[in-house]
C-alpha positions as CSV (number, residue, x, y, z in Angstrom):
1,M,-0.1,-0.1,0.0
2,I,1.2,3.6,-0.8
3,E,1.6,6.0,1.9
4,Y,0.2,9.3,0.9
5,P,1.7,12.6,2.1
6,K,0.0,14.3,5.3
7,Y,-0.6,17.7,4.7
8,K,-0.9,19.1,8.4
9,K,-0.9,22.8,6.9
10,V,-3.3,23.6,3.9
11,L,-3.4,27.0,2.4
12,F,-6.5,27.9,0.6
13,C,-6.4,31.1,-1.7
14,T,-9.6,32.6,-2.6
15,D,-10.7,35.4,-4.6
16,F,-14.3,34.7,-3.3
17,S,-15.2,33.7,-6.9
18,E,-17.4,30.6,-7.5
19,N,-14.3,28.8,-8.7
20,S,-12.9,29.6,-5.2
21,D,-15.8,28.0,-3.7
22,C,-15.1,24.9,-5.5
23,A,-11.5,24.5,-4.6
24,F,-12.7,25.4,-1.1
25,D,-14.0,21.9,-1.0
26,Y,-11.0,20.3,-1.7
27,A,-8.9,22.4,0.8
28,F,-11.1,21.7,3.5
29,G,-11.3,18.0,2.8
30,V,-7.7,17.6,2.6
31,A,-7.1,19.5,5.9
32,K,-10.1,17.5,7.6
33,R,-8.6,14.1,6.5
34,D,-5.3,14.9,7.6
35,G,-6.2,16.7,10.8
36,G,-4.5,19.7,9.6
37,V,-4.8,23.3,10.0
38,L,-6.7,25.3,7.1
39,Y,-5.4,28.7,6.3
40,I,-7.7,30.6,4.3
41,L,-6.0,33.5,2.5
42,H,-7.3,36.4,0.5
43,V,-4.9,38.9,-1.1
44,I,-6.0,42.4,-2.1
45,P,-4.4,43.3,-5.3
46,S,-2.1,46.3,-5.2
47,I,-3.8,49.1,-7.3
48,P,-0.9,51.1,-9.2
49,N,-0.5,54.6,-7.5
50,Q,-2.8,53.6,-4.7
51,Y,-1.0,56.0,-2.3
52,Y,-2.6,58.9,-4.1
53,A,-5.9,57.9,-2.2
54,A,-4.4,58.5,1.1
55,L,-2.8,61.7,-0.2
56,Y,-6.2,63.1,-1.5
57,S,-8.3,61.8,1.2
58,N,-8.4,62.8,4.8
59,K,-7.0,60.4,7.2
60,E,-10.9,59.8,9.0
61,N,-12.1,59.1,5.5
62,F,-9.2,56.7,4.4
63,N,-9.6,55.0,8.0
64,K,-13.5,54.7,7.3
65,I,-12.8,53.0,3.8
66,K,-10.3,50.6,5.4
67,A,-12.8,49.5,8.1
68,A,-15.4,49.2,5.5
69,I,-13.2,46.9,3.4
70,Q,-12.2,44.6,6.5
71,E,-15.9,44.5,7.6
72,D,-16.8,43.2,4.1
73,L,-14.0,40.7,3.8
74,A,-15.0,39.4,7.4
75,Q,-18.6,38.8,6.1
76,K,-17.3,37.2,3.0
77,Y,-15.1,34.8,4.8
78,N,-18.1,34.0,7.3
79,D,-20.8,33.6,4.6
80,Q,-18.8,31.7,1.9
81,Y,-16.3,29.6,4.2
82,L,-16.6,29.4,8.0
83,S,-20.2,28.9,8.3
84,Q,-19.5,25.3,6.6
85,I,-17.1,24.5,9.3
86,K,-18.0,23.1,12.8
87,D,-14.6,23.0,14.3
88,K,-12.8,26.4,13.7
89,T,-9.9,25.8,16.0
90,K,-8.0,24.5,13.2
91,V,-8.9,27.5,10.8
92,K,-7.0,30.7,10.5
93,I,-8.0,33.4,8.3
94,V,-5.4,35.6,6.7
95,T,-5.6,38.8,4.5
96,K,-2.8,40.3,2.8
97,S,-2.3,43.1,0.3
98,G,0.2,43.1,-3.0
99,R,0.8,41.2,-5.9
100,E,-1.1,37.8,-5.5
101,D,1.4,35.3,-6.5
102,E,4.2,36.9,-4.5
103,E,2.0,37.2,-1.4
104,I,0.8,33.6,-1.5
105,L,4.6,32.5,-1.8
106,K,5.7,34.6,1.0
107,F,3.0,33.6,3.1
108,A,3.5,29.8,2.4
109,R,7.2,29.9,2.9
110,K,6.6,32.0,6.2
111,E,4.1,29.6,7.6
112,N,5.7,26.2,6.5
113,I,2.9,25.3,4.4
114,D,2.4,21.8,3.2
115,I,0.2,22.2,0.2
116,I,-1.5,25.2,-1.7
117,V,-5.1,24.8,-3.0
118,M,-6.4,27.2,-5.5
119,S,-8.7,27.8,-8.5
120,T,-8.2,28.8,-11.8
121,H,-10.4,30.9,-14.0
122,G,-9.5,29.3,-17.2
123,R,-8.9,32.2,-19.1
124,T,-7.6,31.7,-22.7
125,G,-6.2,33.7,-25.7
126,I,-5.7,37.5,-25.1
127,K,-7.4,37.8,-21.6
128,H,-4.8,35.2,-20.3
129,V,-1.8,37.1,-22.1
130,F,-3.0,40.5,-20.6
131,L,-4.2,39.3,-17.2
132,G,-2.0,36.6,-16.6
133,S,-2.8,33.8,-14.1
134,V,-2.1,34.0,-10.5
135,A,-2.4,30.0,-10.3
136,E,0.4,29.8,-13.4
137,K,2.6,32.1,-11.7
138,T,2.3,30.4,-8.3
139,I,2.9,27.2,-9.8
140,R,5.8,28.5,-11.6
141,H,7.7,29.4,-8.5
142,S,6.4,27.4,-5.8
143,P,8.9,24.9,-4.0
144,I,5.8,23.1,-2.3
145,P,2.8,21.3,-4.0
146,V,0.3,23.3,-5.7
147,F,-3.3,21.8,-6.4
148,V,-5.3,23.7,-8.7
149,I,-8.8,23.2,-9.2
150,P,-10.0,24.2,-12.9
151,C,-13.0,26.2,-13.4
152,K,-16.5,24.6,-13.6
153,E,-17.6,26.4,-16.9
154,G,-16.0,26.3,-20.0
155,P,-15.1,24.3,-23.2
156,G,-16.0,20.6,-22.5
157,R,-17.3,20.9,-19.0
158,A,-20.6,20.3,-17.7
């Protein structure tokens, strides 16, 4: 009988899309099967020249915007993922900001993650060329296994 690896630290990356919701089932399943910790990570993409917002807005308004974003994220984490988990002691919620693939890999190294689970949007053609793929960039540079769940919709998929 073949011994499969035990994944004690599972990193699930989400953008809160339907594709991410599908990948969550896999990430949660692996963490539960192996008695591991499930890290749920969302990376807020950097916006070019975002520091201008702080320059042209007073500090009070800027803090209100940040608080509203955090409240919205907390609601999304709860509605889409935490509400499905009975034992929340083995779940850690993480929000980062920056370039998605870089932040995912930086967090994975820092926390000694065993496996990364994420979805792909299945973009092809010109959209893929211009938008790139966070999953593809993560796979290309990851020193640990990356489990990529393809999108549900698309050619040849039901």
